[in-house]
C-alpha positions in Angstrom: -2.5 -0.3 -20.9 -3.8 2.3 -17.2 -5.2 0.5 -14.6 -7.4 1.3 -11.6 -7.2 0.0 -7.9 -9.3 -1.0 -5.8 -8.9 -2.2 -2.3 -12.0 -3.4 -0.3 -10.7 -3.5 3.6 -13.8 -6.5 4.3 -12.6 -8.3 2.2 -8.4 -7.2 2.9 -8.0 -7.2 -1.1 -6.1 -5.2 -3.9 -7.8 -5.4 -7.4 -6.7 -3.8 -10.7 -8.8 -2.8 -13.3 -8.4 -2.0 -16.9 -10.8 -1.1 -19.9 -11.5 -3.3 -22.9 -12.0 -0.9 -25.9 -15.6 -1.0 -25.4 -15.2 0.5 -22.6 -15.8 -2.4 -20.4 -14.0 -3.4 -17.3 -12.6 -5.9 -16.1 -10.0 -7.5 -12.7 -6.4 -8.2 -14.4 -4.8 -8.4 -11.1 -5.8 -9.2 -7.6 -3.6 -9.7 -4.3 -4.3 -10.5 -1.0 -3.7 -7.7 1.8 -3.3 -6.5 5.5 -4.9 -3.2 6.0 -4.5 -1.5 9.4 -5.4 -3.6 12.7 -7.2 -0.6 14.4 -9.7 -0.4 10.8 -10.2 2.0 8.8 -9.8 5.9 9.3 -9.0 9.1 8.2 -7.4 11.1 11.3 -3.8 11.4 11.3 -1.7 9.7 14.3 -5.2 7.8 13.9 -3.0 4.5 12.7 -6.1 3.6 10.3 -6.5 2.9 7.3 -8.0 6.2 4.8 -11.4 5.3 2.9 -11.7 6.9 -0.5 -9.9 8.4 -3.8 -5.9 8.6 -3.8 -3.5 8.4 -5.9 -0.2 6.9 -6.7 2.0 10.0 -5.5 5.3 8.6 -5.6 7.1 4.8 -6.4 9.7 4.5 -4.4 12.5 1.3 -4.5 12.8 0.5 -8.1 15.4 -2.2 -9.0 16.3 -3.1 -5.3 16.8 -6.3 -4.2 13.6 -8.2 -2.4 13.3 -7.3 1.2 15.2 -4.3 0.7 14.2 -2.2 4.1 13.5 1.2 3.4 12.9 3.3 6.7 11.6 7.3 5.6 11.0 6.3 2.1 15.1 5.9 1.8 17.0 2.7 1.5 19.1 1.3 5.0 21.1 -1.1 2.7 19.8 -3.9 4.2 18.4 -7.0 3.5 15.4 -7.7 5.4 15.8 -11.8 7.4 13.5 -13.1 9.4 16.0 -12.8 12.6 15.6 -9.3 12.7 11.6 -9.3 12.7 13.0 -12.3 15.9 15.0 -9.2 17.5 13.1 -6.4 16.8 9.5 -8.1 16.9 7.2 -4.4 17.0 8.8 -2.8 13.8 6.5 -3.1 11.2 9.2 -3.2 7.8 8.8 -0.8 4.8 10.4 -3.8 2.9 11.1 -4.4 -1.5 8.9 -1.5 -2.9 7.0 1.9 -1.4 3.5 2.8 -4.1 2.7 6.7 -1.9 -0.5 7.4 -2.0 -2.1 10.6 -1.8 -5.9 11.0 -1.5 -7.8 13.4 -3.9 -10.5 15.0 -1.7 -10.1 18.2 0.1 -11.8 17.6 4.0 -11.2 13.3 3.7 -8.2 12.5 2.8 -6.9 15.0 1.2 -5.3 18.6 3.9 -5.1 19.5 7.8 -5.5 16.4 9.5 -6.5 13.9 7.3 -3.6 14.7 5.0 -3.1 10.6 4.1 0.1 11.6 2.6 0.8 13.8 5.2 0.3 10.5 6.9 2.4 8.2 5.0 0.6 5.8 4.4 1.8 3.9 1.3 1.3 0.6 -0.2 4.7 -1.6 -0.1 6.0 -5.4 1.1 6.0 -7.5 4.2 8.1 -9.1 6.1 4.5 -10.7 7.9 3.7 -12.5 4.3 1.4 -15.1 6.5 -0.6 -12.4 7.6 -2.2 -11.0 4.4 -5.5 -11.2 4.6 -5.9 -9.8 8.1 -6.5 -6.5 9.2 -2.7 -5.9 11.3 -0.9 -3.2 9.7 -0.3 0.7 11.2 -2.3 2.1 8.5 -0.4 1.3 5.5 -1.1 -1.6 2.7 0.9 -4.0 3.3 1.5 -6.6 0.7 3.0 -9.9 -0.5 7.2 -8.7 -1.6 7.0 -10.9 -5.1 3.1 -9.2 -5.2 4.9 -5.3 -4.8 7.0 -5.6 -7.0 4.4 -6.9 -9.7 2.4 -4.0 -9.3 5.1 -1.4 -8.6 5.8 -2.4 -12.8 2.2 -2.5 -14.4 1.1 1.4 -12.1 2.5 4.5 -12.9 1.9 8.3 -10.9 -0.8 8.9 -11.3 -2.9 6.0 -10.9 -5.7 6.0 -8.9 -6.5 3.2 -6.2 -10.0 3.5 -4.5 -10.1 2.7 -0.5 -13.2 1.1 0.2 -14.9 -0.3 3.5 
């Protein structure tokens, strides 16, 4: 099954759509997410969530344990625990799986100082699952850790992702 993902920032939700043989789209998955605390925006170093048409460029973390900690898209060999959040309260933990996005619209979210891939914008697991549904990230789309595993297993590189206000 081929999915199309739609992230609606106003709702703080991610929806997955597929099409019936008759071409009718239907929602097949629906998850709460957290987008950027600073809102929507395209610019490099803005800490905002980019809008527009994207695709999944890379899938990172296949078969990693839940709460695996990633740094620069590499596993650290560590598993996050609540004590770590208390010790490092300002850390935006990237956990469990990473779906690295790439913009598809030159000048809007692709190329130059608006390049989503170059901004390292991901859909990833979070240590702050209690904040899902609220815009609190540094630009990425955060998901619950079980949810990101489910989504990771359903999508492929090249899956379209629309990020809408």
